[in-house]
C-alpha positions in Angstrom: -0.6 23.9 -8.0 -0.3 20.6 -6.1 2.7 18.5 -6.9 2.4 14.8 -7.9 3.4 13.7 -4.4 0.8 15.9 -2.8 -1.9 14.8 -5.1 -1.2 11.0 -4.8 -0.9 10.3 -1.1 -0.5 6.9 0.3 -3.6 5.9 2.3 -2.8 4.4 5.7 -5.1 2.9 8.4 -4.1 3.2 12.0 -5.7 1.0 14.7 -5.4 1.5 18.5 -7.8 1.5 21.4 -5.6 4.3 22.9 -6.9 7.6 21.5 -3.7 9.5 22.5 -1.6 7.0 20.6 -3.8 7.3 17.6 -3.5 11.1 17.7 0.3 10.8 17.8 0.5 8.4 14.8 -2.1 10.5 12.9 -0.1 13.7 13.5 3.2 12.1 12.4 1.8 10.6 9.2 -0.1 13.7 8.1 2.9 16.0 8.7 4.8 13.6 6.4 2.1 14.1 3.8 0.4 10.7 4.1 -3.4 10.3 4.3 -4.4 8.6 7.5 -7.7 7.1 8.8 -7.8 6.1 12.5 -9.9 3.4 14.1 -10.5 2.5 17.8 -10.8 -1.2 17.2 -10.1 -4.0 14.7 -13.7 -4.5 13.6 -14.1 -0.9 12.7 -10.9 -1.1 10.6 -12.1 -4.3 8.9 -15.5 -2.8 8.0 -13.7 0.1 6.2 -11.2 -2.1 4.6 -14.1 -4.0 2.8 -15.3 -0.6 1.5 -12.1 0.9 0.3 -8.4 0.0 -0.3 -5.5 1.3 1.6 -1.7 1.0 1.2 -0.6 0.1 4.7 -2.1 -0.7 8.1 -0.5 0.2 11.4 -2.1 -1.6 14.4 -1.5 -2.0 18.1 -0.9 -5.7 19.0 -2.8 -5.8 22.3 -6.4 -4.5 22.1 -9.7 -5.4 23.7 -11.9 -7.5 21.3 -9.8 -8.6 18.4 -6.0 -8.4 19.0 -3.6 -7.1 16.4 -2.7 -10.7 15.5 -6.4 -11.5 15.0 -6.8 -8.4 12.9 -3.7 -9.5 10.8 -5.4 -12.8 10.1 -8.5 -11.1 8.9 -6.5 -8.7 6.7 -4.8 -11.7 5.1 -8.2 -13.0 4.0 -9.4 -9.6 2.5 -6.1 -8.2 1.1 -3.2 -10.6 1.5 -0.8 -8.3 -0.3 -1.3 -5.4 2.3 1.6 -4.7 4.6 0.9 -4.4 8.3 3.1 -2.7 10.9 2.5 -3.7 14.5 2.9 -1.3 17.5 3.9 -2.9 20.8 5.1 -2.2 24.3 8.3 -3.9 25.5 6.2 -6.4 27.5 4.4 -7.5 24.3 7.5 -8.3 22.3 6.7 -12.1 22.3 3.3 -11.3 20.9 4.9 -9.1 18.2 7.2 -12.0 17.2 4.1 -14.0 16.7 2.7 -11.3 14.5 5.8 -11.3 12.4 5.5 -15.0 11.9 1.8 -14.5 11.0 2.8 -12.2 8.2 3.3 -8.7 9.7 5.9 -6.6 7.8 7.6 -5.4 11.0 6.9 -4.1 14.5 7.7 -0.8 16.3 8.0 -0.3 20.1 6.1 2.3 22.0 6.6 5.1 22.8 6.7 5.7 19.0 9.8 7.4 17.6 8.9 9.6 14.7 11.9 8.8 12.5 11.7 5.1 13.1 8.0 5.0 12.3 8.4 7.0 9.1 11.3 4.9 8.0 9.3 1.7 8.5 6.3 3.2 6.7 8.3 4.2 3.7 10.1 0.9 3.6 6.8 -1.1 3.7 5.2 1.0 1.0 8.2 0.8 -1.3 8.4 -3.0 -0.9 4.7 -3.4 -1.6 5.0 -1.2 -4.7 2.6 1.3 -3.1 4.8 4.3 -2.7 3.3 7.6 -3.9 5.7 7.8 -6.9 3.9 4.8 -8.5 0.6 6.7 -8.8 -0.1 8.2 -12.1 2.5 6.1 -13.9 1.6 4.0 -17.0 0.5 0.4 -16.6 2.9 -2.3 -17.6 1.9 -4.8 -20.3 1.0 -7.4 -17.7 -1.1 -4.8 -15.7 -2.8 -3.8 -18.9 -3.7 -7.4 -19.6 -5.0 -8.0 -16.1 -7.1 -4.7 -16.2 -8.7 -5.8 -19.4 -9.7 -9.2 -17.8 -11.0 -7.3 -14.8 -13.2 -5.2 -17.1 -14.5 -8.5 -18.6 -15.7 -9.5 -15.2 -13.0 -12.1 -14.5 -12.2 -13.0 -10.9 -8.6 -13.1 -9.6 -8.8 -16.9 -9.7 -10.0 -16.9 -13.3 -7.3 -14.4 -14.3 -4.6 -16.5 -12.6 -5.8 -19.6 -14.6 -5.9 -17.7 -17.9 -2.4 -16.2 -17.4 -0.9 -19.3 -15.7 0.1 -17.1 -12.7 -0.6 -17.6 -8.9 -3.6 -15.9 -7.4 -1.2 -14.0 -5.1 0.6 -12.6 -8.2 -2.7 -11.4 -9.7 -3.7 -9.8 -6.4 -0.4 -7.9 -6.3 -0.8 -6.7 -9.9 -4.4 -5.7 -9.2 -3.3 -3.6 -6.2 -0.6 -1.9 -8.3 -3.2 -1.1 -11.0 -5.4 0.6 -8.4 -2.5 2.6 -7.0 -1.4 3.8 -10.4 -5.0 4.8 -11.4 -5.5 6.4 -8.0 -8.7 4.5 -7.2 -9.9 2.9 -4.0 -12.4 0.3 -5.2 -13.5 -1.7 -8.2 -16.3 0.7 -9.1 -13.9 3.6 -9.4 -11.5 1.4 -11.3 -14.1 0.5 -13.9 -15.1 4.2 -14.3 -11.5 5.3 -14.7 -10.6 2.5 -17.1 -13.7 3.0 -19.3 -13.0 6.7 -19.5 -10.0 8.4 -21.1 -7.7 5.5 -20.1 -9.5 3.0 -22.3 -8.2 4.4 -25.5 -4.7 3.9 -24.2 -5.5 0.3 -23.2 -6.8 -0.5 -26.7 -3.5 0.6 -28.2 -1.6 -2.0 -26.3 -1.4 -5.7 -27.1 -2.9 -8.2 -24.7 
């Protein structure tokens, strides 16, 4: 029987135009029991990010087409709460500093050290409230309130106005709800919430 950690894996996207580097990152993450999807360029990653959620993105900073910094800017528009780790060579340190200023969680130098990478990954996931241990846990009262408003078709902006919270705060709560219910998109969220979980929601005060 699978344990809770095995069942609820953190979903990580890795982006690099170097297939050998992607293979290394993919191997390290999967051996550590994370789920990993690899992309050869930023645009491919962005297309998938619009289809499903993930818990963390690891990207090379210097790539043909969109750079890691340009990818970071696009991620901030789609999922502003999502942590991003930037991979860099020594010569690209100034670019990595720019990435940090643009909102990256941290950067790691190539060649990738396994323990350093895993330490940063776990730290980023924990700070973002996206670690595997959160999955399957009950929703807080605030999360329950926000989920009910989502089911009513309210947008993040509308929910923020109703609850007198910032849009950013609502986005973070929404991300946590999806992690706890182990869903990747709004369609799955609605299906899960209108199933067995709905009875539990109705027992709680809004």
